[in-house]
Structures are given as C-alpha cells and as structure tokens.
py3Dmol code that shows the C-alpha trace and the ligand (Angstrom):
import py3Dmol

protein = """\
ATOM      1  CA  UNK A   1      59.554  85.915  82.446  1.00  0.00           C
ATOM      2  CA  UNK A   2      62.114  88.639  83.148  1.00  0.00           C
ATOM      3  CA  UNK A   3      62.724  90.991  80.248  1.00  0.00           C
ATOM      4  CA  UNK A   4      66.289  90.985  78.835  1.00  0.00           C
ATOM      5  CA  UNK A   5      66.564  94.723  79.304  1.00  0.00           C
ATOM      6  CA  UNK A   6      65.649  94.532  82.965  1.00  0.00           C
ATOM      7  CA  UNK A   7      67.903  91.544  83.414  1.00  0.00           C
ATOM      8  CA  UNK A   8      70.825  93.453  81.919  1.00  0.00           C
ATOM      9  CA  UNK A   9      70.307  96.521  84.052  1.00  0.00           C
ATOM     10  CA  UNK A  10      70.067  94.321  87.153  1.00  0.00           C
ATOM     11  CA  UNK A  11      73.297  92.630  86.137  1.00  0.00           C
ATOM     12  CA  UNK A  12      75.087  95.943  85.767  1.00  0.00           C
ATOM     13  CA  UNK A  13      73.779  96.952  89.163  1.00  0.00           C
ATOM     14  CA  UNK A  14      74.970  93.783  90.862  1.00  0.00           C
ATOM     15  CA  UNK A  15      78.316  93.286  89.093  1.00  0.00           C
ATOM     16  CA  UNK A  16      80.173  96.183  90.704  1.00  0.00           C
ATOM     17  CA  UNK A  17      78.934  95.054  94.122  1.00  0.00           C
ATOM     18  CA  UNK A  18      80.203  91.529  93.521  1.00  0.00           C
ATOM     19  CA  UNK A  19      83.448  92.909  92.111  1.00  0.00           C
ATOM     20  CA  UNK A  20      83.833  95.165  95.125  1.00  0.00           C
ATOM     21  CA  UNK A  21      83.471  92.396  97.687  1.00  0.00           C
ATOM     22  CA  UNK A  22      85.787  90.130  95.726  1.00  0.00           C
ATOM     23  CA  UNK A  23      88.409  92.826  95.735  1.00  0.00           C
ATOM     24  CA  UNK A  24      88.074  93.406  99.465  1.00  0.00           C
ATOM     25  CA  UNK A  25      88.421  89.720 100.251  1.00  0.00           C
ATOM     26  CA  UNK A  26      91.465  89.375  98.011  1.00  0.00           C
ATOM     27  CA  UNK A  27      93.100  92.357  99.651  1.00  0.00           C
ATOM     28  CA  UNK A  28      92.371  91.312 103.196  1.00  0.00           C
ATOM     29  CA  UNK A  29      93.325  87.762 102.409  1.00  0.00           C
ATOM     30  CA  UNK A  30      96.985  88.744 102.343  1.00  0.00           C
ATOM     31  CA  UNK A  31      97.358  89.916 105.907  1.00  0.00           C
ATOM     32  CA  UNK A  32      94.434  89.837 108.305  1.00  0.00           C
ATOM     33  CA  UNK A  33      93.855  93.262 109.853  1.00  0.00           C
ATOM     34  CA  UNK A  34      92.791  93.809 113.440  1.00  0.00           C
ATOM     35  CA  UNK A  35      89.518  95.640 113.828  1.00  0.00           C
ATOM     36  CA  UNK A  36      89.944  99.143 115.264  1.00  0.00           C
ATOM     37  CA  UNK A  37      86.881  99.967 117.374  1.00  0.00           C
ATOM     38  CA  UNK A  38      87.140 103.706 116.740  1.00  0.00           C
ATOM     39  CA  UNK A  39      84.595 106.107 118.201  1.00  0.00           C
ATOM     40  CA  UNK A  40      84.601 109.718 117.018  1.00  0.00           C
ATOM     41  CA  UNK A  41      82.238 110.790 119.795  1.00  0.00           C
ATOM     42  CA  UNK A  42      84.818 109.768 122.419  1.00  0.00           C
ATOM     43  CA  UNK A  43      86.396 113.197 123.001  1.00  0.00           C
ATOM     44  CA  UNK A  44      88.857 112.113 125.747  1.00  0.00           C
ATOM     45  CA  UNK A  45      90.203 109.463 123.350  1.00  0.00           C
ATOM     46  CA  UNK A  46      90.584 112.069 120.569  1.00  0.00           C
ATOM     47  CA  UNK A  47      92.375 114.399 122.985  1.00  0.00           C
ATOM     48  CA  UNK A  48      94.777 111.669 124.098  1.00  0.00           C
ATOM     49  CA  UNK A  49      95.303 110.772 120.441  1.00  0.00           C
ATOM     50  CA  UNK A  50      96.097 114.397 119.560  1.00  0.00           C
ATOM     51  CA  UNK A  51      98.622 114.591 122.380  1.00  0.00           C
ATOM     52  CA  UNK A  52     100.294 111.333 121.340  1.00  0.00           C
ATOM     53  CA  UNK A  53     100.357 112.455 117.711  1.00  0.00           C
ATOM     54  CA  UNK A  54     101.923 115.821 118.530  1.00  0.00           C
ATOM     55  CA  UNK A  55     104.508 114.196 120.809  1.00  0.00           C
ATOM     56  CA  UNK A  56     105.427 111.154 118.771  1.00  0.00           C
ATOM     57  CA  UNK A  57     104.531 111.753 115.128  1.00  0.00           C
ATOM     58  CA  UNK A  58     104.485 115.496 114.325  1.00  0.00           C
ATOM     59  CA  UNK A  59     108.288 115.630 114.379  1.00  0.00           C
ATOM     60  CA  UNK A  60     108.124 113.877 111.015  1.00  0.00           C
ATOM     61  CA  UNK A  61     104.494 114.012 109.818  1.00  0.00           C
ATOM     62  CA  UNK A  62     102.220 117.003 109.180  1.00  0.00           C
ATOM     63  CA  UNK A  63      98.416 117.275 109.130  1.00  0.00           C
ATOM     64  CA  UNK A  64      98.393 120.131 106.695  1.00  0.00           C
ATOM     65  CA  UNK A  65      94.643 120.452 106.174  1.00  0.00           C
ATOM     66  CA  UNK A  66      93.813 121.128 109.823  1.00  0.00           C
ATOM     67  CA  UNK A  67      94.409 124.147 112.007  1.00  0.00           C
ATOM     68  CA  UNK A  68      95.203 123.748 115.704  1.00  0.00           C
ATOM     69  CA  UNK A  69      92.228 125.985 116.489  1.00  0.00           C
ATOM     70  CA  UNK A  70      89.762 123.903 114.441  1.00  0.00           C
ATOM     71  CA  UNK A  71      91.085 120.723 116.004  1.00  0.00           C
ATOM     72  CA  UNK A  72      90.801 122.199 119.516  1.00  0.00           C
ATOM     73  CA  UNK A  73      87.156 123.109 118.979  1.00  0.00           C
ATOM     74  CA  UNK A  74      86.267 119.800 117.351  1.00  0.00           C
ATOM     75  CA  UNK A  75      87.845 117.558 119.980  1.00  0.00           C
ATOM     76  CA  UNK A  76      86.644 119.630 122.907  1.00  0.00           C
ATOM     77  CA  UNK A  77      89.729 121.483 124.184  1.00  0.00           C
ATOM     78  CA  UNK A  78      87.459 124.358 125.198  1.00  0.00           C
ATOM     79  CA  UNK A  79      86.151 125.929 128.396  1.00  0.00           C
ATOM     80  CA  UNK A  80      82.543 125.872 129.619  1.00  0.00           C
ATOM     81  CA  UNK A  81      81.665 128.753 127.267  1.00  0.00           C
ATOM     82  CA  UNK A  82      83.096 126.977 124.242  1.00  0.00           C
ATOM     83  CA  UNK A  83      86.174 129.225 124.069  1.00  0.00           C
ATOM     84  CA  UNK A  84      89.357 127.471 122.917  1.00  0.00           C
ATOM     85  CA  UNK A  85      91.853 126.851 125.735  1.00  0.00           C
ATOM     86  CA  UNK A  86      94.690 128.565 123.906  1.00  0.00           C
ATOM     87  CA  UNK A  87      97.348 128.222 126.595  1.00  0.00           C
ATOM     88  CA  UNK A  88      96.671 124.497 127.049  1.00  0.00           C
ATOM     89  CA  UNK A  89      97.205 123.993 123.329  1.00  0.00           C
ATOM     90  CA  UNK A  90     100.338 126.136 123.182  1.00  0.00           C
ATOM     91  CA  UNK A  91     101.844 124.325 126.187  1.00  0.00           C
ATOM     92  CA  UNK A  92     100.891 120.785 125.259  1.00  0.00           C
ATOM     93  CA  UNK A  93     100.305 120.470 121.544  1.00  0.00           C
ATOM     94  CA  UNK A  94     102.323 123.023 119.557  1.00  0.00           C
ATOM     95  CA  UNK A  95     106.008 122.139 119.493  1.00  0.00           C
ATOM     96  CA  UNK A  96     107.208 123.996 116.425  1.00  0.00           C
ATOM     97  CA  UNK A  97     106.586 127.538 117.642  1.00  0.00           C
ATOM     98  CA  UNK A  98     103.476 127.827 115.462  1.00  0.00           C
ATOM     99  CA  UNK A  99     100.382 129.924 116.139  1.00  0.00           C
ATOM    100  CA  UNK A 100      97.039 128.454 117.140  1.00  0.00           C
ATOM    101  CA  UNK A 101      95.560 129.476 113.781  1.00  0.00           C
ATOM    102  CA  UNK A 102      98.341 127.691 111.849  1.00  0.00           C
ATOM    103  CA  UNK A 103      97.864 124.370 110.128  1.00  0.00           C
ATOM    104  CA  UNK A 104      99.613 121.415 111.760  1.00  0.00           C
ATOM    105  CA  UNK A 105     103.036 121.370 110.123  1.00  0.00           C
ATOM    106  CA  UNK A 106     106.079 119.290 110.885  1.00  0.00           C
ATOM    107  CA  UNK A 107     109.424 120.749 111.897  1.00  0.00           C
ATOM    108  CA  UNK A 108     111.120 118.461 109.375  1.00  0.00           C
ATOM    109  CA  UNK A 109     111.489 119.704 105.821  1.00  0.00           C
ATOM    110  CA  UNK A 110     111.117 117.486 102.802  1.00  0.00           C
ATOM    111  CA  UNK A 111     114.785 117.410 101.782  1.00  0.00           C
ATOM    112  CA  UNK A 112     115.887 116.401 105.285  1.00  0.00           C
ATOM    113  CA  UNK A 113     113.266 113.693 105.385  1.00  0.00           C
ATOM    114  CA  UNK A 114     114.392 112.295 102.062  1.00  0.00           C
ATOM    115  CA  UNK A 115     118.049 112.383 103.105  1.00  0.00           C
ATOM    116  CA  UNK A 116     117.353 110.568 106.384  1.00  0.00           C
ATOM    117  CA  UNK A 117     114.742 108.036 105.393  1.00  0.00           C
ATOM    118  CA  UNK A 118     115.128 107.766 101.626  1.00  0.00           C
ATOM    119  CA  UNK A 119     111.540 109.018 101.386  1.00  0.00           C
ATOM    120  CA  UNK A 120     110.003 112.063 103.046  1.00  0.00           C
ATOM    121  CA  UNK A 121     107.485 111.111 105.764  1.00  0.00           C
ATOM    122  CA  UNK A 122     104.103 111.760 104.113  1.00  0.00           C
ATOM    123  CA  UNK A 123     101.419 114.141 105.351  1.00  0.00           C
ATOM    124  CA  UNK A 124      98.900 112.094 107.330  1.00  0.00           C
ATOM    125  CA  UNK A 125      95.747 114.224 106.870  1.00  0.00           C
ATOM    126  CA  UNK A 126      94.123 111.719 104.568  1.00  0.00           C
ATOM    127  CA  UNK A 127      95.846 108.509 105.591  1.00  0.00           C
ATOM    128  CA  UNK A 128      92.831 107.187 107.494  1.00  0.00           C
ATOM    129  CA  UNK A 129      90.841 107.514 104.297  1.00  0.00           C
ATOM    130  CA  UNK A 130      93.426 105.973 101.981  1.00  0.00           C
ATOM    131  CA  UNK A 131      94.473 103.137 104.292  1.00  0.00           C
ATOM    132  CA  UNK A 132      91.484 102.730 106.611  1.00  0.00           C
ATOM    133  CA  UNK A 133      91.405 102.665 110.411  1.00  0.00           C
ATOM    134  CA  UNK A 134      91.934  98.895 110.674  1.00  0.00           C
ATOM    135  CA  UNK A 135      95.085  99.074 108.563  1.00  0.00           C
ATOM    136  CA  UNK A 136      96.496 101.939 110.666  1.00  0.00           C
ATOM    137  CA  UNK A 137      95.680 100.138 113.919  1.00  0.00           C
ATOM    138  CA  UNK A 138      97.397  96.982 112.704  1.00  0.00           C
ATOM    139  CA  UNK A 139     100.345  98.803 111.109  1.00  0.00           C
ATOM    140  CA  UNK A 140     101.263 100.737 114.238  1.00  0.00           C
ATOM    141  CA  UNK A 141     101.208  97.500 116.272  1.00  0.00           C
ATOM    142  CA  UNK A 142     103.150  95.392 113.743  1.00  0.00           C
ATOM    143  CA  UNK A 143     106.765  96.544 113.881  1.00  0.00           C
ATOM    144  CA  UNK A 144     109.245  93.725 114.473  1.00  0.00           C
ATOM    145  CA  UNK A 145     113.008  93.435 114.779  1.00  0.00           C
ATOM    146  CA  UNK A 146     114.833  92.859 111.496  1.00  0.00           C
ATOM    147  CA  UNK A 147     118.607  93.333 111.542  1.00  0.00           C
ATOM    148  CA  UNK A 148     118.712  93.585 107.742  1.00  0.00           C
ATOM    149  CA  UNK A 149     116.861  96.922 107.714  1.00  0.00           C
ATOM    150  CA  UNK A 150     118.480 100.347 108.170  1.00  0.00           C
ATOM    151  CA  UNK A 151     116.489 101.048 111.369  1.00  0.00           C
ATOM    152  CA  UNK A 152     116.703  97.457 112.589  1.00  0.00           C
ATOM    153  CA  UNK A 153     112.924  97.019 112.226  1.00  0.00           C
ATOM    154  CA  UNK A 154     110.394  95.923 109.667  1.00  0.00           C
ATOM    155  CA  UNK A 155     106.601  95.778 109.555  1.00  0.00           C
ATOM    156  CA  UNK A 156     104.241  92.917 108.732  1.00  0.00           C
ATOM    157  CA  UNK A 157     101.583  95.003 106.941  1.00  0.00           C
ATOM    158  CA  UNK A 158     104.079  97.424 105.340  1.00  0.00           C
ATOM    159  CA  UNK A 159     107.099  95.333 104.298  1.00  0.00           C
ATOM    160  CA  UNK A 160     110.414  97.255 104.064  1.00  0.00           C
ATOM    161  CA  UNK A 161     108.844 100.369 105.549  1.00  0.00           C
ATOM    162  CA  UNK A 162     111.205 103.351 105.824  1.00  0.00           C
ATOM    163  CA  UNK A 163     109.694 104.505 109.135  1.00  0.00           C
ATOM    164  CA  UNK A 164     111.578 103.635 112.319  1.00  0.00           C
ATOM    165  CA  UNK A 165     109.678 101.996 115.192  1.00  0.00           C
ATOM    166  CA  UNK A 166     108.935 105.261 116.983  1.00  0.00           C
ATOM    167  CA  UNK A 167     106.561 103.461 119.350  1.00  0.00           C
ATOM    168  CA  UNK A 168     109.339 101.290 120.782  1.00  0.00           C
ATOM    169  CA  UNK A 169     109.787 103.317 123.979  1.00  0.00           C
ATOM    170  CA  UNK A 170     106.077 103.673 124.676  1.00  0.00           C
ATOM    171  CA  UNK A 171     105.559  99.958 124.093  1.00  0.00           C
ATOM    172  CA  UNK A 172     108.470  98.937 126.318  1.00  0.00           C
ATOM    173  CA  UNK A 173     107.298 101.245 129.090  1.00  0.00           C
ATOM    174  CA  UNK A 174     103.680 100.087 128.967  1.00  0.00           C
ATOM    175  CA  UNK A 175     104.490  96.399 128.515  1.00  0.00           C
ATOM    176  CA  UNK A 176     106.429  96.546 131.800  1.00  0.00           C
ATOM    177  CA  UNK A 177     103.163  97.492 133.550  1.00  0.00           C
ATOM    178  CA  UNK A 178     100.216  95.302 134.415  1.00  0.00           C
ATOM    179  CA  UNK A 179      97.895  94.759 131.425  1.00  0.00           C
ATOM    180  CA  UNK A 180     100.542  96.476 129.319  1.00  0.00           C
ATOM    181  CA  UNK A 181      99.325  95.128 125.994  1.00  0.00           C
ATOM    182  CA  UNK A 182      95.812  96.466 126.563  1.00  0.00           C
ATOM    183  CA  UNK A 183      97.212  99.854 127.553  1.00  0.00           C
ATOM    184  CA  UNK A 184      99.439  99.993 124.475  1.00  0.00           C
ATOM    185  CA  UNK A 185      96.610  98.933 122.163  1.00  0.00           C
ATOM    186  CA  UNK A 186      94.434 101.589 123.819  1.00  0.00           C
ATOM    187  CA  UNK A 187      97.030 104.278 123.134  1.00  0.00           C
ATOM    188  CA  UNK A 188      97.307 103.214 119.491  1.00  0.00           C
ATOM    189  CA  UNK A 189      93.535 103.232 119.185  1.00  0.00           C
ATOM    190  CA  UNK A 190      93.545 106.834 120.451  1.00  0.00           C
ATOM    191  CA  UNK A 191      96.040 107.793 117.716  1.00  0.00           C
ATOM    192  CA  UNK A 192      93.993 106.010 115.039  1.00  0.00           C
ATOM    193  CA  UNK A 193      90.815 107.625 116.338  1.00  0.00           C
ATOM    194  CA  UNK A 194      92.512 111.006 116.056  1.00  0.00           C
ATOM    195  CA  UNK A 195      93.764 110.280 112.520  1.00  0.00           C
ATOM    196  CA  UNK A 196      90.273 109.162 111.545  1.00  0.00           C
ATOM    197  CA  UNK A 197      88.925 112.477 112.826  1.00  0.00           C
ATOM    198  CA  UNK A 198      91.706 114.315 110.950  1.00  0.00           C
ATOM    199  CA  UNK A 199      90.730 112.567 107.708  1.00  0.00           C
ATOM    200  CA  UNK A 200      87.394 114.332 107.730  1.00  0.00           C
ATOM    201  CA  UNK A 201      87.074 116.897 110.515  1.00  0.00           C
ATOM    202  CA  UNK A 202      83.532 117.749 109.483  1.00  0.00           C
ATOM    203  CA  UNK A 203      82.128 114.216 109.717  1.00  0.00           C
ATOM    204  CA  UNK A 204      80.537 114.518 113.175  1.00  0.00           C
ATOM    205  CA  UNK A 205      78.838 117.786 112.217  1.00  0.00           C
ATOM    206  CA  UNK A 206      77.702 116.241 108.962  1.00  0.00           C
ATOM    207  CA  UNK A 207      76.109 113.280 110.710  1.00  0.00           C
ATOM    208  CA  UNK A 208      74.305 115.550 113.168  1.00  0.00           C
ATOM    209  CA  UNK A 209      73.162 117.779 110.322  1.00  0.00           C
ATOM    210  CA  UNK A 210      71.997 114.667 108.465  1.00  0.00           C
ATOM    211  CA  UNK A 211      69.579 113.823 111.263  1.00  0.00           C
ATOM    212  CA  UNK A 212      68.024 117.299 111.051  1.00  0.00           C
ATOM    213  CA  UNK A 213      67.756 117.029 107.283  1.00  0.00           C
ATOM    214  CA  UNK A 214      65.956 113.687 107.577  1.00  0.00           C
ATOM    215  CA  UNK A 215      63.674 115.116 110.241  1.00  0.00           C
ATOM    216  CA  UNK A 216      62.899 118.076 108.006  1.00  0.00           C
ATOM    217  CA  UNK A 217      62.108 115.761 105.097  1.00  0.00           C
ATOM    218  CA  UNK A 218      59.827 113.658 107.290  1.00  0.00           C
ATOM    219  CA  UNK A 219      57.833 116.685 108.418  1.00  0.00           C
ATOM    220  CA  UNK A 220      57.840 118.174 104.944  1.00  0.00           C
ATOM    221  CA  UNK A 221      56.446 114.893 103.614  1.00  0.00           C
ATOM    222  CA  UNK A 222      53.414 115.142 105.887  1.00  0.00           C
ATOM    223  CA  UNK A 223      52.558 118.618 104.607  1.00  0.00           C
ATOM    224  CA  UNK A 224      53.225 117.666 101.000  1.00  0.00           C
ATOM    225  CA  UNK A 225      50.919 114.686 101.414  1.00  0.00           C
ATOM    226  CA  UNK A 226      48.145 116.759 102.990  1.00  0.00           C
ATOM    227  CA  UNK A 227      48.480 119.312 100.215  1.00  0.00           C
ATOM    228  CA  UNK A 228      48.313 116.602  97.568  1.00  0.00           C
ATOM    229  CA  UNK A 229      45.139 115.223  99.157  1.00  0.00           C
ATOM    230  CA  UNK A 230      43.641 118.700  99.208  1.00  0.00           C
ATOM    231  CA  UNK A 231      44.340 119.242  95.476  1.00  0.00           C
ATOM    232  CA  UNK A 232      43.149 115.846  94.315  1.00  0.00           C
ATOM    233  CA  UNK A 233      39.954 116.012  96.341  1.00  0.00           C
ATOM    234  CA  UNK A 234      38.434 118.231  93.660  1.00  0.00           C
ATOM    235  CA  UNK A 235      39.689 116.130  90.753  1.00  0.00           C
ATOM    236  CA  UNK A 236      38.174 112.823  91.902  1.00  0.00           C
TER     237      UNK A 236
END
"""
ligand_1 = """\
43
HEC
C 111.363 109.694 112.620
C 110.357 110.089 111.668
C 108.970 109.489 111.825
C 108.166 109.532 112.932
C 108.456 110.181 114.278
C 106.930 108.897 112.565
N 106.974 108.470 111.265
Fe 105.491 107.628 110.239
N 106.652 107.508 108.595
C 107.957 107.951 108.506
C 108.469 107.668 107.182
C 109.868 107.988 106.674
C 107.423 107.046 106.469
C 107.443 106.566 105.013
C 107.575 105.079 105.034
C 107.647 104.460 103.644
O 106.946 104.924 102.731
O 108.411 103.488 103.502
C 106.301 106.950 107.390
C 105.082 106.377 107.064
C 103.979 106.362 107.897
C 102.695 105.832 107.528
C 102.328 105.185 106.206
C 101.770 106.209 105.281
C 101.353 105.577 103.980
O 100.149 105.464 103.741
O 102.232 105.189 103.211
C 101.873 106.013 108.605
C 100.410 105.635 108.717
C 102.651 106.625 109.634
N 103.935 106.836 109.169
C 102.159 106.943 110.879
C 102.928 107.476 111.895
C 102.417 107.728 113.226
C 100.975 107.518 113.677
C 103.454 108.202 113.949
C 103.454 108.563 115.418
C 103.091 107.514 116.320
C 104.615 108.274 113.068
N 104.244 107.807 111.830
C 105.872 108.757 113.436
C 108.669 108.579 109.503
C 108.220 108.816 110.783
"""
view = py3Dmol.view(width=600, height=400)
view.addModel(protein, "pdb")
view.setStyle({"model": 0}, {"cartoon": {"style": "trace"}})
view.addModel(ligand_1, "xyz")
view.setStyle({"model": 1}, {"stick": {}})
view.zoomTo()
view.show()
C-alpha cells in the first residue's frame, strides 16, 4: 500500500510534466510547425547563415549580445592558427562601418523602425530561445500574398506580421532553379542554425566541457570508492 505522503509527492512531481505536455500539444495544435534539423557543429552552415543574416536581416535587426569577433571565432572564420580573418569579416559581414570588436547592431534606429513598420524590428539575439528553431524555420517559409496588408504580405504562423517578405527575391531566384525549394529551405535552415547559435553562443563549449566534467566525475568516483573501501575495511 502506497503511503499518502509518497503518493502526494509523486503527484506533484508528475503534474507539471503532464501540464507541460498538454500545453505543448495545445500550442502546436494551432499551426503545425516544420521540424528544423539544425546542427550547431555544421560550421559551413553557420557561416552561410551569418552571411545571409548580415545581408538580408541586419538592415533591420540587431544581435546586440554578440560581437563580430566572438562570432567569427565560434563559427570558424579563422585561419589555420586560429586567428580571426579580420579582412574577410570586414568585407563580407560588417555593413554598418562597425569595428570587429563591436556588437552586431543594425543601421536602423528605433524611431525610424517604428515610423516605417508601426513597430521597431526587435533584436534577434534571443529569438531562437523564445520562439524555438522550428517556429523560426516555419515562419520564414510562411509568407503569403495578402493585398489587405500594408506590405502586401501576411504570414501563416505570425498573422498580421509587420515584417515585409524580405525573402521574396531569394525565393524567386532559387525557385527558378532546379530543386529550388530544397535550396531555399536549405538557406533558411542556415539562417535558423545561425540564430540558434546566436541565442546561446557558449552552448557548444558548454557541451564539450560537460563531457570532461562527466569524465572527471567518473574517474573521481573510482578513487572515492577505493578510499571508502580502505576506510571501512578496519570498521568491519
Ligand atoms: C525591412 C526590415 C526587416 C528586415 C530586413 C527583416 N525583418 Fe524581421 N521583422 C521586421 C519587423 C518590423 C518585425 C516585427 C513584426 C511584428 O512584430 O509584427 C520583424 C519580426 C521578425 C521576427 C519575429 C520576432 C518575434 O519574436 O516577434 C523574426 C524571427 C524576424 N523578424 C526574422 C527576420 C530574419 C531572419 C530576417 C532576415 C532574413 C529579417 N527578419 C529581416 C522587419 C524586418
């Protein structure tokens, strides 16, 4: 017979889990999201994503918690010795005259943004964390024509969005090619991958560090166990 106290604590343990899944299902039930197969170890994808972001998004959106130099190191824009390729970054990724040690700012100021769009384009440093990669992947591929909207477009996962369809040209160009849809989806995945990285630049390092910590604990356990045996030998 299970004791009431234990039963209650089990219940309190399980309830939030049940509540959590219920919430997720309800939320996803509205609009199904496409799965974004992101991979933060895929450096070429992160580099392509950074380039696309700087070219197509940074005119309106900032990534104010990251410096160009940190990003360059993290996504592998470095030479064989690990030195940052400063000129490559200046020529290809910095469009607002900033320095390599600056954070990634947008050329647009808040007041302009509000005047043009009714709402200033938000900073996207944490958007992968608040919205999730699947949402971003679906959102960027879900603009559709809607003559009633100021920019002539709307979005299935973000109804009445104030952002214009800035991917229109890229999509039109790629769709004209063979396997255009796959190429476009691939480009969007690169952007989402990059935004996921931007959401927590330290995450790769943390995972690698985690493995060493676990390894340390495993080895430490062996010694602790041997020591315990040594001490208790005399007690028994
Ligand atoms: C011409 C300016 C402009 C450009 C360029 C632009 N955006 Fe936006 N974006 C906006 C505005 C304005 C909003 C606010 C929309 C709203 O809240 O209705 C927005 C919102 C967003 C959001 C939703 C943020 C949230 O959680 O509410 C995401 C994600 C986003 N943009 C991603 C991008 C990406 C990725 C690019 C580049 C491919 C990009 N944007 C390019 C203007 C722009």
